[in-house]
C-alpha positions in Angstrom: 0.0 0.0 0.0 3.1 2.3 0.2 2.5 3.3 -3.5 -0.9 4.6 -2.5 0.4 6.8 0.3 3.1 8.7 -1.7 2.5 12.1 -3.2 0.7 15.1 -1.8 -1.8 13.4 0.6 -5.4 14.1 -0.4 -4.4 15.3 -3.8 -2.6 12.0 -4.5 -5.7 10.0 -3.3 -7.9 12.2 -5.5 -5.7 11.5 -8.5 -5.9 7.7 -7.9 -9.6 7.9 -7.4 -10.1 9.7 -10.8 -7.8 7.1 -12.4 -9.7 4.2 -10.9 -13.1 5.4 -12.0 -11.9 6.7 -15.3 -10.6 3.2 -16.0 -13.9 1.8 -14.9 -15.8 3.9 -17.5 -13.4 3.1 -20.2 -13.8 -0.6 -19.5 -17.5 -0.3 -19.3 -17.4 1.1 -22.9 -15.1 -1.9 -23.7 -17.8 -4.3 -22.5 -20.6 -2.3 -24.3 -18.8 -2.8 -27.6 -18.1 -6.4 -26.7 -21.7 -7.3 -26.3 -22.9 -5.2 -29.2 -20.7 -7.6 -31.3 -22.7 -10.5 -29.8 -26.0 -8.9 -30.3 -25.7 -8.6 -34.1 -26.4 -12.2 -34.9 -29.6 -12.3 -32.8 -31.0 -9.0 -34.3 -30.1 -10.0 -37.8 -31.2 -13.6 -37.5 -34.1 -13.5 -39.9 -32.4 -11.6 -42.8 -29.2 -13.7 -42.4 -31.2 -16.9 -42.5 -33.3 -15.7 -45.5 -30.3 -14.5 -47.5 -28.0 -17.5 -46.7 -30.8 -20.1 -46.7 -30.1 -21.4 -43.2 -32.3 -23.5 -40.9 -32.5 -22.6 -37.2 -30.2 -25.4 -36.4 -27.6 -24.2 -38.9 -28.0 -20.6 -37.6 -27.5 -21.9 -34.1 -24.3 -23.7 -35.3 -23.1 -20.3 -36.8 -23.8 -18.6 -33.5 -22.1 -21.4 -31.5 -19.0 -21.1 -33.7 -18.4 -17.8 -31.9 -17.5 -19.9 -28.9 -15.4 -22.5 -30.6 -12.2 -20.9 -29.4 -13.8 -18.6 -26.8 -13.1 -20.8 -23.8 -9.6 -21.8 -24.8 -8.6 -18.2 -25.6 -10.0 -17.1 -22.2 -7.9 -19.6 -20.4 -4.8 -19.2 -22.6 -4.7 -15.4 -22.5 -5.3 -15.4 -18.8 -1.9 -17.0 -18.3 -0.4 -14.1 -20.2 -1.6 -11.7 -17.5 1.4 -12.8 -15.5 3.8 -11.9 -18.3 2.1 -9.1 -20.3 0.5 -5.9 -19.1 -3.3 -6.0 -19.2 -3.4 -2.7 -21.0 -1.6 -4.3 -23.9 -3.8 -7.4 -23.9 -7.0 -5.4 -23.9 -5.8 -3.2 -26.8 -4.9 -6.3 -28.8 -8.2 -7.9 -28.2 -10.1 -4.8 -29.2 -8.2 -4.5 -32.5 -8.6 -8.2 -33.4 -12.3 -8.4 -32.7 -13.0 -5.2 -34.6 -11.1 -6.3 -37.7 -12.9 -9.7 -37.5 -16.3 -8.0 -38.2 -15.3 -6.3 -41.4 -15.2 -9.2 -43.9 -19.0 -9.6 -43.6 -19.4 -6.3 -45.5 -18.4 -8.1 -48.7 -21.4 -9.2 -50.7 -19.6 -12.5 -51.6 -19.2 -13.4 -47.9 -21.5 -16.4 -47.2 -22.0 -19.1 -44.5 -18.3 -20.1 -44.5 -17.1 -16.6 -44.0 -19.7 -16.1 -41.3 -18.4 -19.1 -39.5 -14.8 -18.2 -39.9 -15.3 -14.6 -38.7 -17.4 -15.7 -35.7 -14.6 -18.1 -34.6 -12.0 -15.3 -34.9 -14.3 -12.9 -33.1 -14.9 -15.4 -30.3 -11.2 -16.0 -29.9 -10.6 -12.3 -29.5 -13.5 -11.7 -27.2 -13.1 -14.8 -25.0 -10.5 -13.3 -22.7 -12.2 -9.9 -22.6 -14.2 -10.2 -19.4 -11.6 -11.9 -17.2 -8.8 -9.7 -18.3 -10.9 -6.6 -17.9 -12.0 -7.7 -14.4 -8.4 -8.5 -13.5 -7.2 -5.1 -14.7 -10.1 -3.3 -12.9 -9.3 -5.1 -9.6 -5.8 -3.6 -9.9 -7.4 -0.2 -9.1 -9.7 -1.3 -6.2 -9.3 -3.0 -2.8 -11.3 -6.1 -2.0 -14.2 -4.5 -0.2 -14.6 -1.8 -3.0 -14.7 -4.2 -5.9 -18.4 -5.1 -6.1 -19.7 -1.8 -7.4 -17.0 -1.3 -10.2 -17.3 -5.0 -11.1 -21.1 -4.5 -11.4 -20.5 -1.4 -13.5 -18.3 -3.5 -15.8 -20.9 -6.3 -16.0 -23.5 -3.6 -16.9 -21.7 -3.5 -20.2 -23.3 -6.8 -21.1 -26.8 -5.3 -20.6 -25.9 -1.9 -21.8 -24.3 -3.2 -25.0 -27.6 -4.9 -25.8 -29.7 -1.9 -24.7 -27.8 0.6 -26.8 -27.0 -1.6 -29.8 -30.5 -3.2 -30.3 -32.3 -0.1 -31.5 -29.3 1.3 -33.3 -28.5 -1.9 -35.1 -32.1 -2.5 -35.9 -32.1 0.8 -37.8 -28.9 -0.1 -39.5 -30.3 -3.5 -40.6 -33.6 -1.9 -41.8 -31.8 0.9 -43.8 -28.5 -0.5 -45.0 -28.9 -4.2 -44.5 -27.6 -6.8 -42.1 -24.0 -6.7 -43.4 -23.5 -3.1 -42.3 -24.5 -4.1 -38.8 -21.3 -6.1 -38.6 -19.4 -3.3 -40.2 -20.8 -0.7 -37.7 -19.7 -2.6 -34.6 -16.3 -3.2 -36.1 -15.7 0.5 -36.7 -16.9 1.4 -33.2 -14.4 -1.2 -31.8 -11.5 0.4 -33.7 -12.5 3.8 -32.2 -12.4 2.3 -28.6 -9.0 0.9 -29.3 -7.7 4.4 -30.2 -9.1 5.8 -26.9 -7.6 3.0 -24.9 -4.2 3.4 -26.5 -4.2 7.0 -25.4 -5.8 6.7 -21.9 -5.4 3.1 -20.7 -3.0 2.5 -17.7 -2.3 0.0 -15.0 -3.7 0.4 -11.5 -1.6 0.9 -8.3 -2.7 -2.5 -6.9 -1.8 -4.4 -10.1 0.5 -7.3 -9.3 4.0 -7.1 -10.7 4.8 -9.2 -13.8 7.0 -12.3 -13.7 7.2 -15.7 -12.0 8.7 -14.9 -8.7 6.9 -15.0 -5.4 6.3 -11.2 -5.5 4.5 -11.6 -8.8 1.8 -13.9 -7.3 1.5 -12.7 -3.8 1.4 -8.9 -4.1 1.9 -8.7 -0.4 -1.2 -10.7 0.3 0.5 -14.0 1.3 2.1 -16.8 -0.6 0.8 -18.3 -3.8 -1.8 -21.1 -3.6 -1.7 -24.2 -5.8 -4.3 -23.7 -8.6 -5.9 -27.0 -7.9 -6.8 -25.9 -4.4 -8.5 -22.8 -5.6 -10.3 -24.5 -8.6 -11.6 -27.3 -6.4 -12.9 -25.1 -3.7 -16.7 -24.9 -3.1 -16.7 -21.2 -3.9 -14.9 -21.5 -7.3 -17.0 -24.6 -8.4 -20.2 -22.9 -7.3 -19.3 -19.6 -8.9 -18.4 -21.4 -12.2 -21.7 -23.3 -12.4 -23.7 -20.2 -11.4 -22.0 -18.1 -14.1 -22.5 -21.0 -16.6 -26.3 -21.0 -15.9 -26.4 -17.2 -16.2 -24.4 -17.2 -19.4 -26.7 -20.0 -20.8 -29.6 -17.6 -20.3 -27.7 -14.6 -21.7 -26.5 -16.5 -24.8 -29.9 -18.0 -25.5 -31.5 -14.5 -25.2 -29.0 -12.8 -27.4 -29.5 -15.4 -30.1 -33.1 -16.5 -29.9 -35.1 -13.9 -28.0 -35.9 -11.8 -31.1 -37.0 -14.9 -33.0 -39.0 -16.1 -30.0 -40.8 -12.7 -29.7 -41.5 -12.7 -33.4 -42.5 -16.3 -34.0 -44.2 -17.1 -30.8 -45.5 -13.8 -29.4 -46.2 -12.3 -32.8 -44.2 -9.1 -32.4 -42.6 -7.3 -35.4 -38.8 -7.0 -35.7 -38.9 -3.4 -34.3 -41.1 -4.4 -31.4 -38.8 -7.4 -30.7 -35.8 -5.0 -30.7 -37.6 -2.7 -28.3 -38.3 -5.6 -25.9 -34.7 -6.7 -26.1 -33.6 -3.2 -25.3 -36.0 -3.0 -22.3 -34.8 -6.3 -21.0 -31.2 -5.1 -21.2 -32.1 -2.0 -19.3 -33.7 -4.2 -16.6 -30.5 -6.3 -16.4 -28.5 -3.1 -16.0 -30.7 -1.8 -13.2 -30.5 -5.1 -11.4 -26.7 -5.2 -11.6 -26.2 -1.6 -10.6 -28.7 -1.9 -7.8 -26.9 -5.0 -6.4 -23.5 -3.3 -6.7 -24.7 -0.1 -4.9 -26.3 -2.2 -2.1 -23.2 -4.3 -1.7 -21.0 -1.1 -1.5 -23.3 0.5 1.0 -23.3 -2.6 3.2 -19.5 -2.9 3.0 -19.0 0.6 4.2 -21.6 0.3 7.0 -19.6 -1.9 9.3 -22.4 -1.9 12.0 -25.0 -3.3 9.6 -25.5 -7.1 9.3 -24.2 -8.5 6.1 -26.1 -11.1 4.1 -23.7 -13.8 3.0 -23.0 -13.4 -0.8 -24.0 -17.0 -1.5 -27.3 -16.8 0.3 -28.2 -13.5 -1.3 -27.3 -14.3 -4.9 -28.6 -17.9 -4.6 -32.0 -16.7 -3.4 -32.2 -14.2 -6.2 -31.4 -16.9 -8.7 -34.1 -19.2 -7.3 -36.6 -16.3 -7.8 -35.3 -15.9 -11.4 -35.7 -19.6 -12.1 -39.3 -19.5 -11.0 -39.9 -16.5 -13.2 -38.3 -18.3 -16.3 -40.6 -21.3 -15.7 -43.7 -19.0 -15.5 -42.5 -17.2 -18.7 -42.5 -20.6 -20.5 -46.0 -21.4 -19.3 -48.0 -18.2 -19.7 -49.4 -17.0 -23.0 -49.9 -13.3 -22.2 -47.3 -11.2 -24.1 -47.5 -8.5 -21.4 -46.7 -10.9 -18.6 -43.8 -12.4 -20.7 -42.3 -8.9 -21.2 -42.8 -8.0 -17.6 -40.9 -11.1 -16.5 -38.1 -10.6 -19.0 -37.6 -7.0 -17.9 -37.9 -7.7 -14.1 -37.6 -11.0 -12.2 -35.7 -12.9 -14.9 -33.0 -10.3 -14.8 -32.1 -11.4 -11.3 -30.2 -14.3 -12.8 -27.3 -11.9 -13.8 -26.4 -10.9 -10.3 -24.3 -14.1 -10.1 -22.1 -12.7 -12.9 -20.9 -10.0 -10.5 -21.0 -12.2 -7.4 -18.9 -15.0 -9.0 -16.2 -12.6 -10.2 -15.7 -10.9 -6.8 -16.0 -14.2 -4.9 -13.3 -15.8 -7.0 -11.1 -12.8 -6.7 -11.5 -13.0 -2.9 -10.1 -16.5 -2.7 -7.2 -15.9 -5.1 -3.8 -14.1 -4.5 -3.6 -11.0 -6.7 -0.8 -12.4 -9.0 -2.9 -15.6 -9.8 -6.2 -13.7 -10.2 -6.0 -13.4 -13.9 -5.5 -17.1 -14.4 -8.3 -18.1 -12.0 -10.7 -15.6 -13.6 -9.7 -17.0 -17.0 -10.6 -20.5 -15.8 -13.9 -19.2 -14.6 -14.5 -17.7 -18.1 -13.5 -21.0 -19.7 -16.3 -22.8 -17.9 -19.1 -20.2 -18.3 -18.2 -19.7 -21.9 -19.1 -23.3 -22.6 -22.7 -22.2 -22.1 -22.1 -19.8 -25.1 -21.3 -22.8 -27.2 -24.1 -25.1 -26.0 -27.0 -22.7 -25.4 -27.6 -21.4 -28.9 -26.9 -24.8 -30.5 -29.1 -26.8 -28.1 -31.9 -24.2 -28.2 -31.9 -24.2 -32.0 -31.9 -28.0 -32.2 -34.7 -28.2 -29.7 -36.9 -25.8 -31.7 -36.1 -27.6 -35.0 -36.8 -31.0 -33.5 -40.1 -30.0 -31.9 -43.5 -30.5 -33.5 -44.0 -26.7 -33.5 -41.8 -23.7 -32.9 -43.7 -22.7 -29.6 -43.3 -26.2 -28.3 -39.6 -26.2 -28.9 -39.1 -22.9 -27.2 -41.3 -24.0 -24.3 -38.9 -26.9 -23.6 -35.8 -24.8 -24.1 -37.0 -22.2 -21.5 -37.9 -25.0 -19.0 -34.4 -26.4 -19.4 -33.0 -22.9 -18.7 -35.2 -22.6 -15.6 -33.8 -25.9 -14.3 -30.2 -24.8 -14.7 -30.8 -21.5 -13.0 -32.6 -23.2 -10.1 -29.8 -25.7 -9.5 -27.2 -22.9 -9.6 -29.3 -20.9 -7.0 -29.4 -23.8 -4.6 -25.7 -24.5 -5.0 -24.9 -20.9 -4.3 -26.9 -20.9 -1.1 -25.1 -24.0 0.1 -21.5 -23.6 -1.1 -20.6 -20.0 -2.2 -18.6 -19.0 0.8 -15.7 -16.8 -0.3 -14.6 -15.6 3.2 -14.6 -19.1 4.6 -12.6 -20.5 1.6 -10.2 -17.5 1.6 -9.4 -18.2 5.3 -8.9 -21.9 4.5 -6.6 -21.1 1.6 -4.8 -18.4 3.7 -5.5 -15.6 1.2 -5.4 -12.2 2.9 -7.9 -9.5 2.0 -6.6 -6.8 -0.3 -6.4 -3.5 1.7 -8.9 -0.8 0.7 -7.9 2.3 -1.1 -10.6 4.6 0.3 -11.9 5.5 -3.1 -15.3 7.1 -3.7 -17.4 7.3 -6.8 -16.9 10.5 -8.8 
């Protein structure tokens, strides 16, 4: 913490505070672009399938190809966080995923090009969340991380909320190919901003292989197998897997479901997707602000993170099941915007819980392993959902079964979180000390 106490007292702390939250907003934009990339396929599903002559199963295969190297890249690049500065890694990912979008502007680009570019895009975006979280945690102490992590995760919802109406207009006016081009160009713009403004935080662990590189003053390194086999890590991984299953299915198939089953137009479906994303963002920010307030109020009783997030997931699971059973479009939209959004709380809780049980120098690798697991849902969810709908007697029947499967996964994850998500207990068992606070405030 000596680095944080140097300088001109309050002025130095103010400077660190501005840097921390400035980095948070930049990385929020990073995640906005990241999820705008993912949204394109779902919004342009009908024109893509019509022009390229694809079945829902084939389209699901194209969407799943995005995750072909996603998990492996997330795990592989996470090991580089011990050797390469995260500012450099984030810049490289942004450049690569932006360039990967542009070939679809070519009129001759067909199904094969779509598959190839989605694979490349997934390889570039796979490490995005774990590397961004690892970089962000280099600016904040342990007790201060929930809110900035929640802000970062809002990028998932915000990327959908902002991109859905804009890309729908692009698709209507210029065609679906320009939707790919638009997000590619925006990504290149972010890369320029990051090159100018991106920097490492004062709590970032040093690079290298020595003990100082993994402990960061918070105790010795811990064998990875002990961390990865802990109840907290396993529960966080399954919870994030279930949440990502729902997220991936929604990004790919929600517009089609709303159009084919609920009878909404493309523009109406886009509006519902936007409203759902806003609901997700409100839930994530509300959870982050509540956790921050509780952490700062030392006299208030604290609800264990596993119990709180687990109960919310159980409520979400019940809401998904009701969504599958009811016919009212109004009720479905209400559930999508409200209770079903509670599923995504585990995305923040899992990241902060895993960071709590891991020494700072090993954090990037362990977060990458977490991304490796939950990204598997990105491979399976669009593919399984598409196959279930194609194999069913009718489209509504297929989607009904797919949503009940989703509800089951979320319910199991919620029960497991209540029982086994215990970061403080596992951190004590693994002898991982808590990162000291920086005393930062939101500006």
